[in-house]
Structures are given as C-alpha cells and as structure tokens.
Backbone as ProteinMPNN parsed JSONL, in Angstrom:
{"seq_chain_A": "RMTRCGWVGNAQDVLSHVQKYHSNALTVRESYQDLKFQDFNLQGTLKRFFPISAHGQFFWAEAHCNAEKEFFMITFYLVPNCKPYEDYFIDVTIGSKELFSQSKFKFNLEMKKERNTVYVPSSWLQNFLDKNKLLQLKMVITKGKQ", "coords_chain_A": {"N_chain_A": [[1.119, 11.741, -0.414], [-0.317, 13.309, 2.2], [-3.852, 14.053, 2.652], [-4.796, 17.338, 2.05], [-2.792, 18.333, 3.315], [0.141, 20.509, 3.244], [2.72, 20.111, 3.783], [6.292, 20.083, 3.475], [9.457, 18.575, 3.307], [12.492, 16.994, 4.37], [13.271, 13.514, 3.459], [13.721, 11.788, 5.503], [12.444, 12.771, 7.556], [9.727, 12.351, 7.206], [8.289, 10.337, 8.34], [8.277, 10.81, 11.242], [6.932, 13.478, 10.983], [4.406, 12.604, 9.867], [3.5, 11.078, 12.134], [3.687, 13.183, 14.14], [1.822, 15.312, 13.35], [-0.368, 13.99, 11.985], [-1.405, 12.021, 13.537], [-3.972, 10.793, 13.815], [-3.914, 9.204, 11.459], [-3.645, 6.301, 10.006], [-0.845, 4.386, 10.185], [1.071, 2.273, 8.908], [2.829, -0.71, 9.573], [5.575, -3.103, 9.05], [4.55, -5.552, 8.932], [1.103, -5.924, 8.421], [-1.841, -7.141, 9.213], [-4.62, -6.672, 8.934], [-5.965, -4.539, 7.214], [-8.515, -2.731, 6.287], [-10.699, -1.655, 3.623], [-13.162, 0.821, 3.722], [-16.089, 1.738, 2.427], [-15.545, 1.479, -0.212], [-15.726, 1.999, -3.685], [-16.342, 0.111, -6.123], [-16.871, 0.395, -8.405], [-15.78, 3.041, -9.375], [-13.237, 5.565, -9.368], [-11.899, 5.759, -7.225], [-9.312, 6.725, -4.893], [-7.21, 5.429, -2.421], [-4.715, 6.166, 0.069], [-1.996, 5.171, 2.023], [0.364, 5.517, 4.772], [3.667, 3.613, 5.04], [5.945, 2.486, 7.456], [8.777, 0.756, 7.235], [11.278, -1.222, 8.349], [13.045, 0.748, 8.894], [12.725, 2.351, 6.744], [10.746, 4.518, 4.835], [7.553, 4.2, 3.179], [5.182, 4.844, 0.681], [1.813, 3.914, -0.121], [-0.591, 3.34, -2.533], [-3.901, 2.825, -3.15], [-5.824, 1.7, -5.583], [-9.096, 1.774, -7.312], [-9.891, 1.072, -10.582], [-11.946, 1.354, -12.664], [-12.627, 1.959, -15.543], [-10.143, 0.674, -16.57], [-10.5, -1.842, -15.668], [-9.39, -2.7, -13.229], [-8.034, -3.305, -9.965], [-5.582, -1.57, -7.997], [-2.484, -1.71, -6.447], [-0.177, 0.244, -5.632], [3.391, 0.908, -4.597], [5.466, 3.078, -3.041], [8.724, 4.306, -2.616], [10.094, 6.195, -0.07], [13.1, 7.107, 0.349], [15.275, 7.479, 3.254], [17.811, 7.318, 2.97], [20.405, 5.974, 0.935], [19.4, 2.943, -0.135], [20.596, -0.173, 1.08], [19.72, -2.596, 0.872], [17.474, -5.146, -0.285], [13.925, -5.064, -0.817], [11.055, -6.854, -0.121], [7.806, -7.314, -0.86], [4.858, -8.679, 0.159], [1.709, -9.398, -0.664], [-1.748, -9.812, 0.141], [-5.072, -9.967, -0.881], [-8.404, -10.209, 0.084], [-10.152, -12.851, 1.714], [-9.508, -15.738, 4.193], [-10.708, -17.905, 2.83], [-11.035, -17.448, -0.036], [-8.716, -15.683, -1.937], [-6.281, -13.357, -3.346], [-3.026, -13.267, -3.976], [-0.008, -11.659, -4.402], [3.469, -11.636, -4.393], [6.437, -9.807, -4.642], [9.698, -8.286, -5.605], [10.726, -5.409, -4.6], [11.485, -2.652, -6.723], [14.032, -0.601, -6.743], [14.455, 1.395, -8.699], [12.331, 2.795, -8.95], [10.344, 2.276, -11.008], [6.861, 2.53, -11.544], [5.008, 0.729, -12.712], [6.398, -1.84, -12.031], [6.121, -1.971, -9.322], [3.605, -2.547, -8.527], [0.715, -4.094, -7.734], [-1.702, -5.756, -9.208], [-5.045, -6.542, -9.779], [-7.966, -8.041, -11.099], [-10.78, -6.123, -11.497], [-13.182, -7.48, -11.395], [-13.08, -9.483, -9.711], [-13.24, -8.412, -7.231], [-15.548, -8.246, -6.027], [-16.038, -10.815, -4.883], [-14.164, -10.741, -2.905], [-14.926, -9.261, -0.935], [-15.731, -8.901, 2.568], [-18.499, -9.843, 5.173], [-19.236, -7.498, 5.964], [-18.998, -6.009, 3.712], [-16.477, -5.016, 3.447], [-13.353, -4.469, 1.938], [-10.488, -6.504, 2.51], [-6.987, -6.43, 3.36], [-3.711, -7.785, 3.549], [-0.556, -7.316, 4.284], [3.128, -7.848, 4.074], [6.235, -6.562, 4.53], [9.398, -7.5, 3.748], [13.039, -7.648, 4.261], [16.014, -7.984, 2.72], [19.815, -8.616, 1.783], [21.315, -6.787, -1.104]], "CA_chain_A": [[0.709, 12.952, 0.131], [-1.762, 13.145, 3.07], [-4.883, 15.032, 2.034], [-4.859, 18.653, 2.587], [-1.334, 18.738, 3.868], [1.182, 21.221, 2.362], [4.136, 19.98, 4.35], [7.487, 19.851, 2.446], [10.659, 18.434, 4.043], [13.53, 15.664, 4.002], [12.721, 12.024, 3.426], [13.926, 11.372, 6.799], [11.405, 13.414, 8.415], [8.406, 12.047, 6.788], [7.67, 9.397, 9.366], [8.052, 11.705, 12.377], [5.742, 14.496, 10.492], [3.024, 11.897, 10.172], [3.399, 10.59, 13.551], [3.215, 14.112, 14.874], [0.823, 16.03, 12.751], [-1.439, 13.23, 11.488], [-1.602, 10.946, 14.464], [-5.194, 9.824, 13.555], [-3.978, 8.445, 10.123], [-2.939, 4.859, 10.104], [0.641, 4.092, 9.645], [1.089, 0.573, 8.647], [4.051, -1.355, 9.768], [6.356, -4.222, 7.987], [3.505, -6.471, 8.617], [-0.092, -5.522, 8.584], [-2.798, -8.159, 8.865], [-6.045, -6.484, 8.786], [-6.116, -3.165, 6.63], [-9.867, -2.527, 5.604], [-11.189, -0.423, 2.974], [-14.485, 1.021, 3.678], [-16.864, 2.538, 1.346], [-14.823, 1.402, -1.163], [-16.388, 2.106, -4.818], [-15.662, -0.976, -6.958], [-17.152, 1.08, -9.752], [-15.453, 4.354, -9.486], [-12.032, 5.729, -9.585], [-11.286, 6.377, -5.877], [-7.993, 6.412, -4.598], [-6.791, 5.415, -0.953], [-3.257, 6.393, 0.251], [-1.729, 4.995, 3.306], [1.848, 5.318, 4.918], [4.217, 2.449, 5.797], [6.954, 2.545, 8.091], [9.192, -0.576, 7.317], [12.743, -1.635, 8.24], [13.802, 2.146, 8.743], [12.603, 3.22, 5.531], [9.388, 5.034, 4.701], [6.782, 3.742, 1.863], [3.423, 5.363, 0.515], [0.859, 2.887, -0.918], [-1.744, 4.222, -3.26], [-4.85, 1.723, -3.646], [-6.612, 2.503, -6.491], [-9.693, 0.896, -8.243], [-9.759, 2.109, -11.823], [-13.331, 0.786, -13.405], [-12.453, 2.102, -16.783], [-9.179, -0.156, -17.03], [-11.051, -2.873, -14.889], [-8.044, -3.361, -12.35], [-7.664, -2.615, -8.595], [-4.23, -1.594, -8.229], [-1.854, -1.093, -5.116], [1.251, 0.782, -5.813], [4.22, 1.259, -3.633], [6.402, 4.369, -3.409], [9.876, 4.259, -1.518], [10.825, 7.82, 0.205], [14.301, 6.844, 0.969], [15.968, 8.376, 3.938], [19.167, 7.177, 2.725], [20.577, 5.049, -0.08], [18.957, 1.437, 0.366], [21.666, -1.209, 0.668], [18.968, -4.018, 0.674], [16.309, -5.314, -1.155], [12.794, -5.252, -0.017], [10.225, -7.797, -0.779], [6.413, -7.061, -0.819], [3.908, -9.741, -0.111], [0.136, -8.662, -0.338], [-2.884, -10.901, 0.114], [-6.512, -9.419, -0.964], [-9.389, -11.191, 0.271], [-10.347, -13.724, 3.013], [-8.854, -17.261, 4.142], [-11.192, -18.968, 1.887], [-11.08, -16.726, -1.258], [-7.871, -14.678, -2.091], [-5.417, -13.236, -4.248], [-1.771, -13.287, -3.359], [1.298, -11.344, -4.981], [4.824, -11.307, -3.865], [7.491, -9.17, -5.485], [10.873, -7.845, -5.003], [10.599, -3.866, -4.82], [12.385, -2.04, -7.741], [14.597, 0.314, -6.366], [14.576, 2.363, -9.551], [10.98, 3.362, -8.676], [9.281, 2.178, -11.803], [5.695, 2.453, -11.046], [4.479, -0.615, -13.087], [6.922, -2.86, -11.281], [6.143, -2.105, -7.813], [2.394, -2.334, -8.637], [-0.257, -5.334, -7.598], [-2.846, -5.849, -10.007], [-6.246, -7.582, -9.68], [-8.908, -7.679, -11.891], [-11.881, -5.491, -10.607], [-14.219, -8.513, -11.43], [-12.854, -10.478, -8.655], [-13.116, -7.978, -5.998], [-16.714, -8.642, -5.137], [-15.766, -12.119, -4.338], [-13.354, -10.568, -1.641], [-15.697, -8.379, 0.227], [-16.318, -9.539, 3.867], [-19.71, -9.929, 5.375], [-19.6, -6.02, 6.076], [-18.81, -5.232, 2.449], [-15.139, -4.412, 3.273], [-12.311, -5.363, 1.031], [-9.32, -6.804, 3.381], [-5.591, -6.315, 2.717], [-2.97, -8.453, 4.297], [0.793, -6.766, 3.726], [4.28, -8.049, 4.742], [7.404, -6.087, 3.67], [10.643, -8.031, 4.34], [14.317, -7.096, 3.548], [17.519, -8.771, 2.333], [20.747, -8.09, 1.241], [21.675, -6.919, -2.61]], "C_chain_A": [[-0.595, 12.737, 1.379], [-2.511, 14.511, 2.606], [-4.949, 16.356, 2.757], [-3.746, 18.998, 3.598], [-0.296, 19.029, 3.009], [2.322, 20.956, 2.857], [5.218, 19.418, 3.302], [8.76, 19.542, 3.351], [11.509, 17.145, 3.49], [12.613, 14.442, 4.166], [12.778, 11.643, 4.8], [13.38, 11.747, 7.768], [9.957, 13.078, 8.21], [7.587, 11.268, 7.97], [7.331, 10.338, 10.639], [7.094, 12.929, 12.219], [4.549, 13.82, 10.573], [2.502, 11.405, 11.403], [2.736, 11.879, 14.39], [1.908, 14.897, 14.477], [-0.449, 15.28, 12.116], [-1.626, 11.912, 12.269], [-2.874, 10.014, 14.141], [-4.917, 8.898, 12.291], [-3.195, 7.128, 10.636], [-1.797, 4.754, 9.533], [0.935, 2.725, 9.897], [2.754, 0.097, 8.922], [4.716, -2.451, 9.005], [5.33, -5.247, 7.873], [2.14, -6.272, 9.081], [-0.971, -6.518, 8.356], [-4.117, -7.915, 8.604], [-6.245, -4.97, 8.262], [-7.547, -3.557, 5.771], [-10.116, -1.715, 4.825], [-12.597, -0.455, 3.144], [-14.947, 1.983, 2.755], [-16.126, 2.561, 0.0], [-15.58, 1.117, -2.507], [-15.791, 1.344, -5.754], [-16.03, -0.248, -8.341], [-16.351, 2.303, -10.356], [-14.134, 4.451, -9.456], [-11.191, 6.025, -8.209], [-9.869, 5.743, -5.486], [-7.831, 6.345, -3.023], [-5.293, 5.619, -0.924], [-2.91, 5.922, 1.587], [-0.051, 4.972, 3.473], [2.403, 4.32, 5.677], [5.545, 2.773, 6.221], [7.441, 1.036, 8.186], [10.703, -0.702, 7.236], [13.586, -0.156, 8.091], [13.593, 2.895, 7.584], [10.934, 3.496, 5.59], [8.517, 4.763, 3.329], [5.494, 4.696, 2.063], [2.954, 4.152, -0.118], [-0.153, 3.489, -1.524], [-2.611, 2.949, -3.758], [-5.806, 2.429, -4.561], [-7.729, 1.412, -7.283], [-10.199, 1.665, -9.482], [-10.988, 1.007, -12.602], [-12.969, 0.779, -14.88], [-11.375, 1.064, -17.267], [-9.637, -1.769, -16.273], [-9.989, -3.675, -13.802], [-8.381, -2.463, -11.101], [-6.137, -2.916, -8.558], [-3.818, -1.057, -6.732], [-0.418, -0.8, -5.686], [2.219, 1.161, -4.786], [5.265, 2.175, -4.095], [7.562, 4.134, -2.191], [9.978, 5.963, -1.391], [11.948, 7.417, 0.887], [14.621, 7.963, 1.971], [17.439, 8.456, 3.879], [19.276, 6.288, 1.321], [20.312, 3.747, 0.468], [20.047, 0.813, -0.029], [20.759, -2.47, 0.873], [17.867, -4.018, 0.16], [15.099, -5.429, -0.322], [11.767, -6.114, -0.775], [8.768, -7.438, -0.207], [5.567, -8.225, -1.015], [2.221, -9.262, 0.212], [-0.848, -9.706, -0.825], [-4.182, -9.828, 0.331], [-7.476, -10.319, -0.74], [-9.493, -12.079, 1.634], [-9.598, -14.998, 3.159], [-9.429, -18.197, 3.102], [-11.022, -18.562, 0.382], [-9.88, -15.525, -1.349], [-7.162, -14.525, -3.271], [-3.921, -12.797, -3.69], [-0.629, -12.666, -4.364], [2.695, -11.276, -3.965], [5.904, -10.645, -5.037], [8.616, -8.401, -4.823], [10.49, -6.041, -5.699], [11.562, -3.321, -5.94], [12.689, -0.615, -7.197], [14.626, 1.753, -7.426], [13.102, 3.055, -9.584], [10.188, 3.465, -10.023], [8.033, 1.581, -11.58], [5.166, 1.031, -11.397], [4.98, -1.941, -12.354], [6.971, -2.876, -10.101], [4.284, -1.891, -7.613], [1.671, -3.836, -8.373], [-1.334, -5.102, -8.349], [-3.865, -6.984, -9.726], [-7.349, -7.085, -10.157], [-10.314, -7.333, -11.058], [-13.013, -6.442, -10.43], [-14.159, -9.43, -10.184], [-13.17, -9.996, -7.531], [-14.528, -8.157, -5.102], [-16.873, -9.758, -4.538], [-14.782, -12.0, -2.854], [-13.809, -9.797, -0.485], [-15.914, -9.329, 1.539], [-17.867, -9.478, 4.087], [-20.461, -8.524, 5.636], [-19.389, -5.195, 4.713], [-17.189, -4.57, 2.409], [-14.206, -5.253, 2.522], [-11.041, -5.159, 2.222], [-8.142, -6.903, 2.646], [-4.812, -6.994, 3.72], [-1.457, -7.794, 3.784], [1.994, -7.197, 4.546], [5.243, -7.575, 3.963], [8.722, -6.691, 4.606], [11.781, -7.368, 3.742], [15.388, -8.182, 3.684], [18.594, -8.289, 1.627], [20.849, -7.974, -0.465], [22.627, -7.857, -2.785]], "O_chain_A": [[-1.604, 12.042, 1.254], [-2.034, 15.606, 2.308], [-5.144, 16.414, 3.972], [-3.845, 19.811, 4.517], [0.19, 18.237, 2.201], [3.212, 21.641, 2.354], [5.022, 18.513, 2.491], [9.034, 20.412, 4.178], [11.27, 16.481, 2.481], [11.555, 14.361, 4.79], [11.76, 11.129, 5.265], [13.627, 11.263, 8.873], [9.083, 13.491, 8.973], [6.473, 11.579, 8.391], [6.162, 10.551, 10.962], [6.508, 13.37, 13.208], [3.636, 14.287, 11.255], [1.307, 11.32, 11.688], [1.71, 11.828, 15.069], [1.018, 15.066, 15.31], [-1.444, 15.921, 11.777], [-1.956, 10.865, 11.712], [-2.85, 8.784, 14.183], [-5.632, 7.914, 12.103], [-2.324, 7.063, 11.503], [-1.695, 5.029, 8.338], [1.015, 2.186, 11.001], [3.708, 0.668, 8.393], [4.041, -2.661, 7.997], [5.193, -5.825, 6.794], [1.99, -6.475, 10.286], [-0.972, -6.911, 7.189], [-4.813, -8.791, 8.091], [-6.754, -4.203, 9.08], [-7.659, -4.404, 4.885], [-9.733, -0.619, 5.234], [-13.271, -1.439, 2.843], [-14.269, 2.929, 2.354], [-16.123, 3.534, -0.754], [-16.114, 0.009, -2.562], [-14.754, 1.757, -6.273], [-15.313, -0.453, -9.32], [-16.272, 2.532, -11.563], [-13.592, 3.347, -9.519], [-10.035, 6.446, -8.181], [-9.449, 4.607, -5.708], [-8.351, 7.253, -2.374], [-4.641, 5.238, -1.896], [-3.679, 6.36, 2.441], [0.709, 4.548, 2.602], [1.932, 4.014, 6.773], [6.301, 3.322, 5.419], [6.88, 0.193, 8.885], [11.329, -0.354, 6.235], [14.548, 0.019, 7.343], [14.174, 3.961, 7.384], [10.103, 2.847, 6.225], [9.021, 5.265, 2.325], [4.97, 5.138, 3.086], [3.771, 3.396, -0.643], [-0.679, 4.358, -0.829], [-2.173, 2.163, -4.597], [-6.417, 3.475, -4.341], [-7.314, 0.37, -7.789], [-10.825, 2.722, -9.402], [-10.651, -0.099, -13.025], [-12.983, -0.297, -15.477], [-11.615, 0.535, -18.352], [-8.922, -2.748, -16.487], [-9.855, -4.887, -13.634], [-8.833, -1.318, -11.108], [-5.549, -3.946, -8.888], [-4.468, -0.293, -6.018], [0.321, -1.678, -6.133], [1.709, 1.897, -3.941], [5.834, 2.14, -5.186], [7.267, 3.831, -1.035], [9.948, 6.775, -2.315], [11.833, 7.348, 2.111], [14.362, 9.142, 1.732], [18.168, 9.27, 4.448], [18.255, 5.969, 0.712], [20.921, 3.388, 1.475], [20.558, 0.992, -1.134], [21.418, -3.492, 1.071], [17.197, -2.988, 0.087], [15.204, -5.864, 0.824], [11.689, -6.039, -2.001], [8.684, -7.289, 1.012], [5.478, -8.77, -2.115], [1.781, -8.852, 1.286], [-0.802, -10.312, -1.896], [-4.346, -9.087, 1.301], [-7.417, -11.341, -1.424], [-8.748, -11.791, 2.571], [-9.0, -15.36, 2.146], [-8.782, -19.108, 2.585], [-10.863, -19.49, -0.412], [-10.144, -14.444, -0.822], [-7.283, -15.337, -4.188], [-3.882, -11.86, -2.892], [-0.381, -13.449, -5.281], [2.67, -10.812, -2.826], [6.027, -11.096, -6.175], [8.522, -7.941, -3.685], [10.141, -5.664, -6.818], [12.674, -3.836, -5.833], [11.888, 0.32, -7.175], [14.785, 2.903, -7.016], [12.924, 3.938, -10.423], [9.486, 4.447, -10.264], [7.927, 0.364, -11.428], [4.909, 0.229, -10.499], [4.251, -2.901, -12.107], [7.745, -3.66, -9.55], [3.785, -1.209, -6.719], [2.239, -4.773, -8.935], [-1.97, -4.086, -8.069], [-3.542, -8.148, -9.487], [-7.794, -5.978, -9.854], [-10.823, -8.057, -10.202], [-13.77, -6.315, -9.468], [-15.144, -10.029, -9.754], [-13.434, -10.797, -6.634], [-14.61, -8.197, -3.875], [-17.75, -9.87, -3.682], [-14.681, -12.86, -1.98], [-13.271, -9.691, 0.617], [-16.275, -10.495, 1.381], [-18.525, -9.047, 3.14], [-21.671, -8.304, 5.592], [-19.566, -3.981, 4.621], [-16.786, -3.802, 1.536], [-14.244, -6.482, 2.47], [-10.691, -4.086, 2.714], [-8.117, -7.355, 1.501], [-5.211, -6.823, 4.872], [-1.357, -7.875, 2.56], [1.934, -6.931, 5.747], [5.316, -7.964, 2.798], [8.974, -6.433, 5.783], [11.615, -6.585, 2.806], [15.53, -9.02, 4.574], [18.322, -7.457, 0.762], [20.506, -8.95, -1.131], [23.047, -8.107, -3.915]]}, "name": "protein", "num_of_chains": 1, "seq": "RMTRCGWVGNAQDVLSHVQKYHSNALTVRESYQDLKFQDFNLQGTLKRFFPISAHGQFFWAEAHCNAEKEFFMITFYLVPNCKPYEDYFIDVTIGSKELFSQSKFKFNLEMKKERNTVYVPSSWLQNFLDKNKLLQLKMVITKGKQ"}
C-alpha cells in the first residue's frame, strides 16, 4: 500500500494506478541492480515498501529492520492479475561486490509470508553499508513453468 493512498481497485489495475498517480514512486522491474535505502535506521523498526512490475505480474516488497528480533527482512507479496501459471524465482543480494549476502528462492504462490521473506541478521548490516551509509540491494525476478 502506498503511503497516504486510499485507492481500492482490481489487481490488474494496480500497476497503471501506481504509474498514473504515484509517478514519483520508484517502480522496480524484473531486474533492479541499484536499489538504495537512505536514512535506514538499523536500530529501529522502520518499514519501506516498493512496488515491483515483473513478467506481467505485480509484486509489493516490504523491507523491514526489526531491532527487537535482530533481523533485516524483505518480504515479497504477489498481487496477481490472473491465476499465475508459472513459477517465480527471486534472487536478492544485499551489500557490495566485496561483502554481501545473497538469497535465491522460489516464490510460494500460496502466499505464506515466511516462505517469501529474505532474512539477514541486523548485526551484518553495518558491514553492508556503502561509503555514504546507504544499504544497497540488487534484485532479479525470473519465471519458469510449473
């Protein structure tokens, strides 16, 4: 859900709504190599959401640093515009070329949150910040037949 947006509509209309009414919001594609989190509080519970348009489907991603649980989490949600007939595979890399954490998984179409989440211990994140103290993320979504 976009911050301060009360729009309600059909799943197949989400992408066009985001592009039309939230044009300044970053919409990530199937492959995004340079997503950076600014002002990311590693000690707080701040959440960041970003829309993803990949292979004709629409996903939401929620990045969340939970100091209490001591994990940085990125959860992916599918907003299907039709019944998906393909599998989706998500590859997430957090960090730099020198030091990074990488996760690859098959997206669970049954929408079980814990199965569509990448977890990184919070204690690792300080090592992944660039010289400007930004947390960098690379993400690729591919698809294949079920």
